[in-house]
Backbone of each chain as ProteinMPNN parsed JSONL, in Angstrom:
{"seq_chain_A": "MNAVADQFANRGVGSYFIYTHEAHPGENYPHLTSMAQKFKHAYALRDVLGVKRPIVVDALDGACHRTYGSMPNMTWIFNQSGIPVYKSDWSDASSVVNALSYFLDVRDRRKRGDRLAPFNVHRLDYRNQDRQAFYHGLERNGPKAVREFKDAFG", "coords_chain_A": {"N_chain_A": [[32.465, 39.628, -118.734], [31.093, 38.658, -120.921], [30.585, 36.028, -120.116], [28.827, 36.445, -118.023], [26.627, 37.417, -119.393], [25.925, 35.107, -120.82], [25.317, 33.431, -118.672], [22.945, 34.479, -117.638], [21.195, 34.658, -119.722], [18.98, 33.049, -120.285], [17.172, 33.792, -118.437], [15.617, 35.98, -118.764], [17.238, 38.183, -119.07], [18.884, 40.596, -120.866], [21.845, 41.575, -122.683], [24.02, 44.129, -123.619], [26.599, 45.916, -125.398], [27.799, 49.121, -125.44], [29.579, 50.997, -127.654], [31.825, 53.589, -127.175], [34.024, 55.882, -127.102], [37.553, 56.29, -127.791], [39.371, 55.52, -125.038], [42.065, 55.359, -124.486], [43.754, 56.392, -126.726], [45.908, 55.287, -129.337], [48.698, 54.557, -131.562], [47.758, 52.433, -133.091], [45.029, 52.306, -132.703], [43.671, 55.053, -133.059], [42.351, 58.285, -131.883], [38.873, 59.083, -132.469], [37.516, 60.286, -135.543], [35.474, 60.112, -137.308], [32.284, 58.608, -138.161], [32.529, 56.333, -139.713], [35.049, 55.382, -139.022], [34.485, 54.906, -136.38], [32.658, 52.775, -136.462], [34.403, 50.876, -137.507], [36.245, 50.503, -135.417], [34.453, 49.515, -133.564], [33.758, 47.079, -134.675], [36.187, 45.827, -134.243], [36.13, 45.42, -131.544], [34.472, 43.221, -131.377], [35.771, 41.377, -133.108], [38.472, 41.336, -132.449], [38.801, 41.702, -129.651], [36.82, 40.027, -128.759], [34.212, 40.487, -127.842], [31.113, 39.215, -127.265], [28.541, 39.895, -126.896], [25.696, 41.729, -128.222], [26.764, 44.559, -129.983], [26.398, 48.004, -129.902], [26.607, 51.289, -131.293], [27.456, 54.462, -130.154], [26.602, 57.945, -130.819], [28.855, 60.11, -132.678], [29.548, 62.27, -131.142], [29.237, 61.279, -128.644], [26.782, 61.417, -127.246], [24.99, 59.817, -125.74], [26.754, 58.427, -124.006], [28.011, 60.581, -122.665], [25.864, 61.711, -121.282], [25.295, 59.693, -119.501], [27.413, 59.75, -117.8], [29.989, 59.33, -118.733], [32.065, 57.594, -117.969], [34.935, 55.461, -118.477], [34.564, 52.662, -118.603], [31.846, 51.563, -117.77], [28.899, 50.134, -116.161], [25.453, 49.688, -116.546], [22.226, 48.666, -115.392], [19.052, 48.2, -116.665], [15.518, 48.188, -116.128], [12.583, 46.818, -117.76], [10.996, 48.964, -118.253], [12.631, 51.06, -118.622], [13.867, 52.091, -116.414], [16.696, 52.781, -114.597], [18.198, 50.392, -112.537], [20.519, 49.735, -111.431], [23.743, 51.052, -111.283], [27.128, 51.399, -112.134], [30.321, 52.698, -111.735], [32.423, 51.382, -112.747], [33.031, 48.456, -114.693], [32.371, 45.316, -113.527], [32.337, 41.908, -113.354], [31.606, 40.251, -111.16], [30.246, 42.004, -109.492], [28.074, 42.647, -111.122], [26.853, 40.152, -111.439], [26.101, 39.713, -108.79], [24.218, 41.784, -108.483], [22.289, 41.145, -110.469], [21.428, 38.632, -109.581], [20.207, 39.36, -107.223], [18.091, 41.025, -108.17], [16.628, 39.215, -109.705], [15.801, 37.516, -107.725], [14.108, 39.256, -106.365], [12.11, 39.442, -108.271], [11.156, 36.808, -108.182], [10.236, 36.707, -105.541], [8.143, 38.527, -105.651], [6.471, 37.166, -107.378], [5.714, 35.169, -105.708], [4.062, 36.538, -104.094], [4.968, 38.408, -102.28], [4.916, 41.686, -100.956], [6.669, 44.301, -102.073], [8.673, 47.158, -101.647], [10.604, 49.661, -103.271], [13.89, 50.884, -102.376], [16.725, 53.068, -101.919], [20.15, 52.156, -102.262], [23.484, 52.763, -101.458], [26.65, 51.651, -102.168], [29.943, 50.397, -101.786], [31.638, 48.471, -104.084], [34.081, 45.917, -104.85], [36.833, 45.248, -106.958], [39.016, 43.046, -108.797], [42.378, 43.963, -109.438], [44.473, 43.997, -112.147], [47.251, 44.937, -113.113], [49.217, 44.187, -114.912], [47.878, 42.821, -116.965], [46.324, 44.914, -117.82], [48.224, 46.709, -118.861], [49.114, 45.12, -120.912], [46.906, 45.2, -122.588], [46.966, 47.919, -123.231], [49.276, 48.0, -124.752], [48.439, 46.863, -127.083], [47.125, 48.943, -128.253], [49.116, 50.66, -128.981], [52.415, 52.177, -128.584], [52.178, 54.834, -127.742], [49.835, 54.942, -126.204], [50.571, 53.444, -123.979], [52.702, 54.949, -122.972], [51.424, 57.377, -122.323], [49.615, 56.584, -120.344], [51.357, 55.718, -118.342], [52.623, 58.122, -117.784], [50.48, 59.489, -116.698], [49.593, 57.955, -114.507], [51.657, 56.337, -113.588]], "CA_chain_A": [[31.086, 40.078, -118.914], [30.451, 37.719, -121.849], [30.103, 34.875, -119.352], [27.649, 36.897, -117.268], [25.523, 37.45, -120.365], [25.521, 33.716, -121.065], [24.765, 32.866, -117.436], [21.599, 34.979, -117.335], [20.443, 34.861, -120.964], [17.688, 32.331, -120.296], [16.382, 34.227, -117.284], [15.002, 37.272, -119.061], [18.237, 39.254, -118.958], [19.617, 40.907, -122.088], [23.146, 42.206, -122.467], [24.517, 44.912, -124.749], [27.816, 46.705, -125.223], [27.764, 50.39, -126.177], [30.912, 51.497, -127.985], [31.774, 55.023, -126.857], [35.144, 56.534, -127.791], [38.79, 55.627, -127.369], [39.857, 56.066, -123.767], [43.535, 55.397, -124.527], [44.105, 56.326, -128.154], [47.308, 54.996, -129.657], [49.012, 54.533, -132.998], [46.973, 51.393, -133.775], [43.605, 52.671, -132.567], [43.726, 56.478, -132.694], [41.096, 58.953, -131.531], [37.876, 58.985, -133.531], [37.219, 61.499, -136.308], [34.335, 59.883, -138.204], [31.465, 57.444, -137.809], [33.077, 55.161, -140.405], [36.119, 54.869, -138.163], [33.883, 54.415, -135.139], [32.148, 51.428, -136.74], [35.564, 49.988, -137.688], [36.738, 50.164, -134.078], [33.435, 48.7, -132.897], [33.936, 45.711, -135.189], [37.381, 45.251, -133.599], [35.695, 44.927, -130.235], [33.939, 41.869, -131.59], [36.66, 40.472, -133.83], [39.797, 41.27, -131.813], [38.666, 41.53, -128.2], [35.928, 38.906, -128.483], [32.932, 40.833, -127.221], [30.102, 38.373, -127.908], [27.222, 40.519, -126.743], [25.422, 42.693, -129.288], [27.463, 45.844, -129.836], [25.782, 49.163, -130.55], [27.547, 52.401, -131.382], [26.933, 55.775, -129.776], [26.882, 59.011, -131.783], [30.265, 60.518, -132.665], [29.768, 63.221, -130.039], [29.061, 60.582, -127.37], [25.623, 61.997, -126.556], [24.492, 58.872, -124.726], [27.835, 58.187, -123.042], [28.222, 61.773, -121.844], [24.726, 61.887, -120.368], [25.336, 58.653, -118.47], [28.541, 59.958, -116.894], [31.263, 59.32, -119.492], [33.159, 56.779, -117.422], [35.484, 54.683, -119.596], [34.038, 51.295, -118.681], [30.817, 51.499, -116.717], [27.782, 49.233, -116.436], [24.119, 50.035, -116.06], [21.164, 47.682, -115.603], [17.741, 48.837, -116.82], [14.372, 47.296, -116.217], [11.924, 46.876, -119.077], [10.354, 50.277, -118.373], [13.646, 52.095, -118.809], [14.314, 52.614, -115.124], [17.953, 52.175, -114.149], [18.113, 49.784, -111.206], [21.908, 49.54, -110.987], [24.759, 51.725, -112.089], [28.45, 51.166, -111.567], [31.272, 53.511, -112.501], [33.392, 50.475, -113.364], [32.389, 47.184, -115.02], [32.943, 44.182, -112.81], [31.413, 40.794, -113.536], [31.082, 39.783, -109.876], [29.268, 42.983, -109.028], [26.876, 42.533, -111.964], [26.203, 38.886, -111.062], [25.474, 39.958, -107.499], [23.027, 42.618, -108.686], [21.269, 40.404, -111.22], [20.877, 37.594, -108.712], [19.293, 40.033, -106.295], [16.875, 41.479, -108.864], [15.834, 38.037, -110.083], [15.154, 37.061, -106.492], [12.987, 40.177, -106.143], [11.037, 39.016, -109.184], [10.585, 35.562, -107.655], [9.485, 37.016, -104.311], [6.878, 39.161, -106.064], [5.615, 36.112, -107.925], [5.19, 34.421, -104.562], [3.08, 37.368, -103.407], [5.551, 39.394, -101.363], [4.719, 43.098, -101.303], [8.012, 44.874, -101.948], [8.822, 48.576, -101.993], [12.017, 49.952, -103.554], [14.627, 51.904, -101.635], [18.054, 53.289, -102.489], [21.345, 51.655, -101.575], [24.789, 53.188, -101.976], [27.539, 50.614, -101.666], [31.22, 50.227, -102.478], [32.018, 47.124, -104.48], [35.527, 45.779, -105.012], [37.199, 44.489, -108.152], [40.417, 42.668, -108.921], [43.221, 44.819, -110.261], [45.541, 43.258, -112.807], [47.946, 45.988, -113.845], [49.972, 43.582, -116.013], [46.944, 42.586, -118.069], [45.906, 46.224, -118.331], [49.291, 47.222, -119.726], [49.111, 44.293, -122.127], [45.868, 45.774, -123.438], [47.431, 49.212, -123.745], [50.29, 47.752, -125.793], [47.708, 46.585, -128.331], [46.723, 50.226, -128.837], [50.308, 51.32, -129.493], [53.293, 52.691, -127.527], [51.681, 56.124, -127.256], [48.848, 54.697, -125.137], [51.324, 52.985, -122.8], [53.47, 56.092, -122.463], [50.539, 58.379, -121.715], [49.067, 56.067, -119.087], [52.44, 55.749, -117.347], [52.817, 59.524, -117.403], [49.342, 59.947, -115.887], [49.369, 57.183, -113.273], [52.848, 55.643, -113.134]], "C_chain_A": [[30.344, 39.234, -119.959], [29.838, 36.544, -121.094], [28.868, 35.24, -118.53], [26.428, 36.917, -118.189], [25.005, 36.042, -120.626], [24.799, 33.129, -119.853], [23.301, 33.254, -117.226], [20.702, 35.087, -118.573], [19.081, 34.18, -120.956], [16.825, 32.688, -119.083], [15.805, 35.629, -117.495], [15.942, 38.449, -118.953], [18.959, 39.411, -120.298], [20.919, 41.603, -121.753], [23.602, 42.892, -123.754], [25.817, 45.591, -124.372], [27.665, 47.971, -126.064], [29.194, 50.868, -126.384], [30.888, 53.022, -127.928], [32.829, 55.814, -127.64], [36.418, 55.84, -127.311], [39.334, 56.297, -126.112], [41.367, 56.259, -123.799], [43.98, 55.318, -125.983], [45.605, 56.097, -128.359], [47.495, 54.946, -131.157], [48.111, 53.548, -133.746], [45.475, 51.67, -133.753], [43.544, 54.122, -132.103], [42.355, 57.035, -132.322], [40.169, 58.988, -132.75], [37.649, 60.333, -134.216], [36.016, 61.319, -137.229], [33.527, 58.689, -137.709], [31.987, 56.184, -138.505], [34.189, 54.535, -139.57], [35.546, 54.272, -136.892], [33.315, 53.008, -135.334], [33.307, 50.433, -136.895], [36.123, 49.561, -136.333], [35.743, 49.265, -133.338], [33.493, 47.249, -133.386], [35.135, 45.041, -134.526], [37.057, 44.766, -132.191], [35.229, 43.483, -130.341], [35.027, 40.929, -132.096], [38.03, 40.323, -133.172], [39.667, 40.982, -130.323], [37.667, 40.444, -127.821], [34.675, 39.251, -127.714], [31.829, 40.081, -127.97], [28.701, 38.946, -127.786], [26.958, 41.439, -127.931], [26.106, 44.023, -128.982], [26.66, 46.905, -130.569], [26.727, 50.345, -130.366], [26.837, 53.698, -131.017], [27.228, 56.779, -130.893], [28.34, 59.457, -131.648], [30.553, 61.497, -131.526], [29.507, 62.587, -128.672], [27.86, 61.054, -126.575], [25.107, 61.092, -125.443], [25.539, 58.699, -123.617], [28.016, 59.384, -122.109], [27.09, 61.963, -120.843], [24.775, 60.887, -119.217], [26.625, 58.7, -117.64], [29.916, 59.806, -117.49], [32.383, 58.486, -118.885], [33.656, 55.817, -118.504], [34.936, 53.266, -119.719], [33.048, 51.083, -117.541], [29.698, 50.549, -117.143], [26.516, 49.749, -115.773], [23.202, 48.829, -116.274], [19.837, 48.425, -115.613], [16.653, 47.777, -116.685], [13.641, 47.565, -117.531], [11.203, 48.197, -119.311], [11.363, 51.398, -118.559], [14.062, 52.772, -117.517], [15.664, 51.98, -114.806], [17.816, 51.653, -112.722], [19.507, 49.544, -110.616], [22.783, 50.385, -111.885], [26.082, 51.626, -111.359], [29.462, 51.935, -112.397], [32.433, 52.684, -113.054], [32.668, 49.167, -113.639], [33.108, 46.046, -114.311], [31.931, 43.05, -112.821], [30.805, 40.328, -112.212], [30.013, 40.72, -109.339], [27.961, 42.859, -109.815], [26.122, 41.241, -111.633], [25.457, 39.057, -109.734], [24.177, 40.741, -107.665], [21.923, 41.848, -109.406], [20.622, 39.324, -110.352], [19.867, 38.202, -107.74], [17.99, 40.409, -107.004], [16.007, 40.304, -109.319], [15.143, 37.44, -108.866], [13.969, 37.954, -106.137], [11.798, 39.767, -107.009], [10.351, 37.759, -108.655], [9.744, 35.831, -106.398], [8.151, 37.663, -104.652], [5.914, 38.117, -106.625], [4.984, 35.295, -106.803], [4.204, 35.249, -103.744], [3.654, 38.351, -102.405], [5.247, 40.808, -101.857], [6.03, 43.822, -101.016], [8.011, 46.328, -102.395], [10.303, 48.877, -102.237], [12.6, 50.965, -102.571], [16.035, 51.981, -102.229], [19.148, 52.708, -101.606], [22.568, 52.285, -102.229], [25.82, 52.264, -101.35], [28.856, 50.648, -102.444], [31.402, 48.756, -102.822], [33.526, 47.106, -104.754], [35.83, 44.862, -106.194], [38.671, 44.093, -108.082], [41.142, 43.682, -109.793], [44.343, 43.982, -110.841], [46.284, 44.234, -113.709], [48.705, 45.42, -115.048], [49.07, 43.347, -117.231], [46.491, 43.911, -118.676], [46.96, 46.79, -119.276], [49.397, 46.404, -121.017], [48.062, 44.823, -123.111], [46.299, 47.103, -124.04], [48.438, 49.029, -124.872], [49.636, 47.476, -127.138], [47.345, 47.894, -129.032], [47.899, 50.954, -129.477], [51.115, 51.928, -128.361], [52.834, 54.015, -126.932], [50.725, 55.927, -126.08], [49.543, 54.269, -123.847], [52.03, 54.172, -122.148], [52.557, 57.087, -121.739], [49.933, 57.873, -120.402], [50.127, 56.09, -117.989], [52.685, 57.178, -116.871], [51.718, 59.998, -116.456], [49.289, 59.255, -114.533], [50.59, 56.391, -112.794], [52.797, 54.147, -113.312]], "O_chain_A": [[29.121, 39.105, -119.901], [28.722, 36.117, -121.387], [27.965, 34.419, -118.367], [25.339, 36.488, -117.807], [23.796, 35.81, -120.652], [23.8, 32.423, -119.991], [22.511, 32.466, -116.706], [19.569, 35.559, -118.475], [18.131, 34.683, -121.558], [15.874, 31.98, -118.75], [15.542, 36.361, -116.541], [15.506, 39.585, -118.767], [19.57, 38.466, -120.797], [21.075, 42.157, -120.665], [23.571, 42.302, -124.834], [26.106, 45.815, -123.196], [27.429, 47.893, -127.269], [29.927, 51.114, -125.425], [30.042, 53.665, -128.549], [32.545, 56.348, -128.712], [36.356, 54.906, -126.512], [39.706, 57.47, -126.119], [41.89, 57.206, -123.212], [44.518, 54.301, -126.421], [46.442, 56.647, -127.642], [46.582, 55.248, -131.926], [47.741, 53.791, -134.894], [44.75, 51.307, -134.679], [43.387, 54.397, -130.914], [41.337, 56.35, -132.43], [40.615, 58.931, -133.896], [37.597, 61.377, -133.565], [35.582, 62.278, -137.867], [34.021, 57.866, -136.938], [31.898, 55.089, -137.95], [34.262, 53.314, -139.428], [36.044, 53.267, -136.384], [33.473, 52.149, -134.467], [33.203, 49.284, -136.465], [36.437, 48.388, -136.129], [36.135, 48.373, -132.585], [33.301, 46.314, -132.609], [35.115, 43.837, -134.272], [37.653, 43.803, -131.71], [35.553, 42.642, -129.502], [35.191, 39.823, -131.582], [38.678, 39.288, -133.325], [40.355, 40.107, -129.797], [37.665, 39.983, -126.679], [34.127, 38.406, -127.006], [31.636, 40.288, -129.168], [27.785, 38.526, -128.494], [27.902, 41.886, -128.582], [26.029, 44.538, -127.866], [26.286, 46.72, -131.727], [27.524, 50.398, -129.429], [25.749, 53.986, -131.516], [28.009, 56.495, -131.801], [28.98, 59.209, -130.626], [31.669, 61.545, -131.01], [29.551, 63.276, -127.653], [27.913, 61.087, -125.346], [24.824, 61.553, -124.337], [25.224, 58.816, -122.432], [28.158, 59.213, -120.898], [27.327, 62.332, -119.693], [24.353, 61.188, -118.1], [26.893, 57.784, -116.861], [30.913, 60.114, -116.837], [33.544, 58.66, -119.256], [32.875, 55.401, -119.361], [34.852, 52.729, -120.823], [33.373, 50.508, -116.502], [29.564, 50.208, -118.318], [26.511, 50.178, -114.62], [23.381, 48.065, -117.223], [19.53, 49.183, -114.693], [16.838, 46.624, -117.074], [14.037, 48.433, -118.31], [10.838, 48.515, -120.443], [10.983, 52.565, -118.645], [14.555, 53.9, -117.53], [15.764, 50.754, -114.751], [17.379, 52.368, -111.821], [19.643, 49.192, -109.445], [22.589, 50.429, -113.099], [26.152, 51.75, -110.136], [29.465, 51.838, -113.624], [33.311, 53.208, -113.739], [31.768, 48.801, -112.883], [34.311, 45.849, -114.485], [30.802, 43.209, -112.355], [29.609, 40.041, -112.152], [28.999, 40.278, -108.798], [26.874, 42.954, -109.244], [24.894, 41.239, -111.555], [24.323, 38.6, -109.583], [23.159, 40.402, -107.061], [20.761, 41.895, -109.002], [19.406, 39.133, -110.392], [18.812, 37.625, -107.476], [16.904, 40.139, -106.49], [14.78, 40.401, -109.314], [14.032, 36.92, -108.967], [12.942, 37.468, -105.663], [10.653, 39.745, -106.559], [9.125, 37.654, -108.675], [8.674, 35.249, -106.223], [7.14, 37.377, -104.01], [4.708, 38.17, -106.383], [3.867, 34.794, -106.933], [3.582, 34.738, -102.813], [2.899, 39.062, -101.742], [5.32, 41.079, -103.056], [6.448, 43.94, -99.864], [7.408, 46.672, -103.412], [11.162, 48.403, -101.493], [11.881, 51.794, -102.012], [16.474, 51.081, -102.945], [19.08, 52.761, -100.378], [22.656, 52.323, -103.456], [25.857, 52.111, -100.129], [28.856, 50.907, -103.648], [31.328, 47.895, -101.945], [34.158, 48.155, -104.872], [35.171, 43.843, -106.399], [39.467, 44.73, -107.392], [40.586, 44.195, -110.764], [45.082, 43.33, -110.103], [45.995, 44.35, -114.9], [48.825, 46.083, -116.078], [49.446, 43.634, -118.367], [46.298, 44.019, -119.887], [46.637, 47.289, -120.354], [49.73, 46.936, -122.076], [48.306, 44.885, -124.316], [46.032, 47.383, -125.209], [48.456, 49.801, -125.83], [50.184, 47.801, -128.191], [47.266, 47.946, -130.259], [47.721, 51.758, -130.392], [50.573, 52.176, -127.284], [53.073, 54.287, -125.756], [50.792, 56.65, -125.086], [49.15, 54.682, -122.756], [51.96, 54.367, -120.934], [52.896, 57.576, -120.662], [49.76, 58.644, -119.459], [49.837, 56.439, -116.845], [52.925, 57.409, -115.686], [51.96, 60.788, -115.543], [48.978, 59.886, -113.524], [50.56, 55.828, -111.7], [53.751, 53.451, -112.963]]}, "seq_chain_B": "MATNDLLSLYNYDAFVPEKFTRWMNFEASPAIGNPAPDFPLWHLDERETRLSQIWAENNLTVVEFGSFT", "coords_chain_B": {"N_chain_B": [[28.821, 75.071, -126.812], [30.623, 74.655, -129.774], [29.862, 72.38, -132.451], [32.052, 71.099, -133.745], [34.067, 71.565, -131.902], [33.111, 70.12, -129.708], [33.151, 67.509, -130.762], [35.908, 67.087, -131.159], [36.912, 67.473, -128.61], [35.58, 65.558, -127.056], [36.343, 63.223, -128.383], [39.114, 62.82, -127.615], [42.636, 63.195, -128.346], [44.736, 62.281, -126.88], [45.675, 60.608, -123.921], [45.673, 62.385, -121.473], [45.454, 64.076, -118.369], [44.167, 66.652, -118.475], [42.613, 66.373, -120.684], [40.978, 64.094, -120.433], [39.726, 64.022, -117.887], [37.729, 65.916, -117.717], [35.47, 64.787, -118.759], [34.622, 62.808, -117.078], [32.056, 62.201, -115.193], [30.35, 60.906, -113.382], [28.881, 61.337, -111.078], [26.919, 63.115, -111.78], [25.24, 61.663, -113.33], [22.234, 60.018, -114.622], [19.659, 59.348, -112.203], [19.221, 56.459, -110.149], [16.232, 54.576, -110.301], [14.57, 56.428, -111.503], [12.943, 57.388, -114.606], [15.006, 56.784, -117.412], [17.106, 58.731, -119.6], [16.704, 58.689, -123.167], [18.384, 57.629, -126.143], [19.546, 57.76, -129.568], [21.122, 54.958, -131.103], [23.445, 52.823, -132.879], [23.436, 49.789, -134.655], [26.014, 47.371, -135.553], [25.767, 46.972, -138.268], [24.956, 49.4, -139.04], [22.293, 50.003, -138.828], [19.801, 52.003, -137.365], [18.942, 52.217, -133.936], [17.486, 52.464, -130.678], [18.262, 53.347, -127.31], [16.065, 52.9, -125.719], [14.705, 50.939, -127.128], [16.375, 48.836, -126.745], [16.351, 48.394, -123.931], [13.75, 47.622, -123.68], [13.524, 45.067, -124.568], [13.91, 42.959, -122.796], [13.289, 41.623, -119.454], [15.234, 42.569, -117.71], [18.111, 44.478, -118.55], [21.501, 44.428, -119.151], [23.843, 46.887, -119.639], [26.85, 47.611, -120.898], [29.22, 50.126, -121.09], [31.909, 51.084, -123.162], [35.222, 51.042, -124.657], [37.494, 50.259, -127.39], [40.077, 50.648, -126.607]], "CA_chain_B": [[30.05, 74.55, -127.425], [30.441, 74.362, -131.195], [29.847, 70.941, -132.713], [33.405, 70.599, -134.016], [34.811, 71.578, -130.639], [32.635, 68.993, -128.909], [33.65, 66.262, -131.356], [37.352, 66.915, -130.934], [37.178, 67.374, -127.171], [35.1, 64.253, -126.574], [37.22, 62.213, -128.99], [40.442, 63.396, -127.36], [43.694, 62.493, -129.074], [45.802, 61.848, -125.974], [45.218, 60.312, -122.565], [46.314, 63.289, -120.515], [44.358, 64.446, -117.448], [43.382, 67.832, -118.876], [41.711, 66.015, -121.783], [39.971, 63.055, -120.134], [39.002, 64.162, -116.607], [36.556, 66.785, -117.891], [34.295, 64.002, -119.16], [34.263, 61.799, -116.065], [31.048, 62.945, -114.442], [29.382, 59.889, -112.972], [28.018, 61.874, -110.009], [25.792, 63.84, -112.388], [24.523, 60.766, -114.243], [20.824, 59.814, -114.24], [19.448, 58.711, -110.903], [18.576, 55.153, -110.04], [14.823, 54.611, -109.92], [13.798, 57.372, -112.313], [13.045, 57.078, -116.043], [16.319, 57.14, -117.953], [17.065, 59.397, -120.915], [16.796, 57.808, -124.326], [19.285, 58.141, -127.18], [19.747, 56.879, -130.728], [22.346, 54.155, -131.171], [23.519, 52.153, -134.173], [23.993, 48.439, -134.719], [27.241, 47.31, -136.348], [25.429, 47.101, -139.691], [24.583, 50.813, -139.173], [20.864, 50.221, -138.599], [19.589, 52.814, -136.167], [18.06, 51.724, -132.89], [17.464, 53.409, -129.558], [18.477, 52.717, -126.006], [14.75, 52.465, -125.242], [14.393, 49.659, -127.773], [17.241, 47.82, -126.128], [15.898, 48.011, -122.59], [12.396, 47.068, -123.769], [13.562, 43.694, -125.085], [13.995, 41.948, -121.736], [12.911, 42.101, -118.118], [16.394, 43.348, -117.272], [19.137, 44.572, -119.581], [22.816, 44.904, -118.721], [24.465, 47.709, -120.678], [28.231, 47.986, -120.596], [29.789, 51.175, -121.945], [33.356, 50.943, -123.197], [35.94, 51.334, -125.887], [38.481, 49.239, -127.725], [41.314, 50.891, -125.866]], "C_chain_B": [[29.772, 74.202, -128.884], [30.588, 72.86, -131.44], [31.25, 70.384, -132.931], [34.26, 70.573, -132.762], [34.419, 70.374, -129.791], [33.203, 67.68, -129.442], [35.124, 66.042, -131.043], [37.681, 66.809, -129.455], [36.75, 66.017, -126.629], [35.996, 63.134, -127.104], [38.672, 62.686, -128.855], [41.532, 62.515, -127.973], [44.812, 61.995, -128.175], [45.227, 61.659, -124.581], [46.048, 61.14, -121.577], [45.191, 63.877, -119.662], [43.53, 65.635, -117.91], [42.42, 67.519, -120.013], [40.651, 64.993, -121.384], [39.173, 63.305, -118.856], [37.737, 65.006, -116.751], [35.291, 65.995, -118.213], [33.812, 63.04, -118.083], [33.334, 62.439, -115.04], [29.943, 62.01, -113.968], [28.408, 60.422, -111.918], [26.795, 62.588, -110.583], [24.974, 62.955, -113.327], [23.086, 60.552, -113.761], [20.679, 58.997, -112.961], [18.846, 57.321, -111.064], [17.106, 55.363, -109.678], [13.957, 55.584, -110.688], [13.939, 57.017, -113.789], [14.351, 57.613, -116.634], [16.173, 57.862, -119.288], [17.343, 58.418, -122.052], [17.695, 58.442, -125.388], [19.282, 57.204, -128.381], [21.093, 56.182, -130.625], [22.323, 53.419, -132.497], [24.104, 50.756, -134.019], [25.242, 48.461, -135.603], [26.961, 47.404, -137.853], [24.849, 48.475, -140.011], [23.075, 51.049, -139.139], [20.684, 51.015, -137.311], [18.648, 52.102, -135.203], [18.03, 52.787, -131.805], [17.747, 52.64, -128.274], [17.15, 52.178, -125.471], [14.301, 51.161, -125.901], [15.183, 48.527, -127.133], [16.703, 47.411, -124.77], [14.502, 47.402, -122.611], [12.383, 45.59, -124.158], [13.464, 42.623, -124.006], [13.517, 42.522, -120.402], [14.005, 42.985, -117.525], [17.412, 43.37, -118.413], [20.41, 45.166, -118.989], [23.442, 45.664, -119.886], [25.853, 48.12, -120.208], [28.671, 49.048, -121.599], [31.306, 50.978, -121.971], [33.928, 51.236, -124.566], [36.855, 50.169, -126.239], [39.7, 49.394, -126.831], [41.045, 51.133, -124.393]], "O_chain_B": [[28.788, 73.526, -129.186], [31.327, 72.166, -130.742], [31.606, 69.341, -132.384], [35.079, 69.673, -132.576], [35.275, 69.694, -129.226], [33.676, 66.842, -128.675], [35.534, 64.933, -130.702], [38.633, 66.123, -129.083], [37.467, 65.4, -125.841], [36.36, 62.215, -126.37], [39.36, 62.918, -129.848], [41.391, 61.299, -128.103], [45.745, 61.35, -128.653], [44.4, 62.446, -124.121], [46.984, 60.648, -120.947], [44.101, 64.146, -120.168], [42.309, 65.63, -117.753], [41.51, 68.301, -120.286], [39.546, 65.008, -121.925], [38.038, 62.84, -118.752], [36.783, 64.831, -115.994], [34.179, 66.465, -117.973], [32.703, 62.514, -118.174], [33.784, 63.135, -114.13], [28.756, 62.291, -114.135], [27.249, 60.008, -111.872], [25.753, 62.655, -109.932], [24.105, 63.453, -114.043], [22.762, 60.871, -112.617], [21.462, 58.089, -112.682], [18.074, 57.054, -111.984], [16.775, 56.216, -108.855], [12.735, 55.572, -110.545], [14.935, 56.415, -114.189], [14.742, 58.752, -116.379], [15.215, 57.622, -120.023], [18.105, 57.462, -121.911], [17.749, 59.666, -125.507], [19.046, 56.005, -128.24], [22.068, 56.742, -130.125], [21.294, 53.391, -133.172], [25.119, 50.557, -133.353], [25.499, 49.436, -136.309], [27.81, 47.86, -138.619], [24.321, 48.699, -141.1], [22.618, 52.164, -139.39], [21.329, 50.738, -136.299], [17.679, 51.466, -135.617], [18.511, 53.901, -132.014], [17.498, 51.438, -128.179], [17.117, 51.121, -124.841], [13.59, 50.368, -125.283], [14.697, 47.404, -127.004], [16.604, 46.22, -124.476], [14.109, 46.732, -121.655], [11.342, 44.938, -124.084], [12.994, 41.514, -124.262], [13.364, 43.734, -120.245], [13.725, 44.018, -116.916], [17.552, 42.393, -119.149], [20.4, 46.252, -118.408], [23.553, 45.134, -120.992], [26.005, 48.876, -119.248], [28.51, 48.881, -122.808], [31.92, 50.734, -120.932], [33.22, 51.621, -125.497], [36.975, 49.209, -125.477], [40.279, 48.414, -126.361], [41.98, 51.355, -123.623]]}, "name": "protein", "num_of_chains": 2, "seq": "MNAVADQFANRGVGSYFIYTHEAHPGENYPHLTSMAQKFKHAYALRDVLGVKRPIVVDALDGACHRTYGSMPNMTWIFNQSGIPVYKSDWSDASSVVNALSYFLDVRDRRKRGDRLAPFNVHRLDYRNQDRQAFYHGLERNGPKAVREFKDAFGMATNDLLSLYNYDAFVPEKFTRWMNFEASPAIGNPAPDFPLWHLDERETRLSQIWAENNLTVVEFGSFT"}
């Protein structure tokens, strides 16, 4: 997703990361109990995981995250008026690139004088699954996170 | 729900289905095409901002929600 941000940065597209809560709390990154801890974990997103986009932190009770569906790693695209034009219950760079390319083309078509009316689309997108890399990430959180995920999903 | 209950339930201490599935509610999330709800957020230096300030900065804004873990 960092690369997507870079790819579209000079085309009027901003990118942010909202830090929510710990989906897989472990010994190294336990569940949140304070805003001070929440900021500390958010810094780790930047310094350990390498998130290069601006990171903002939700309230401790997850008010924003909960209202937007509470999925552990979801992506939304908003227009400048605050209208969501894309929402995905999982973050996938290819899906976001596809959506942004489409919306930028809409902008270009309007500039050329096309009269366009919005309509709704519901579509299944597909993402790569890399269970080995996922477990590697869980190990960073601590053995508890690995054990609990295996218990839940095998 | 009492504030302390909400804080501890949302910030669950173990990834077990009875603790995390209650929050996964994407079907009830704001609709595409309608004005989105606004919320306060905080930069890493603890300056307060709002989601509305973020989406107002550019023609389009990609917002990824996630955690460290």
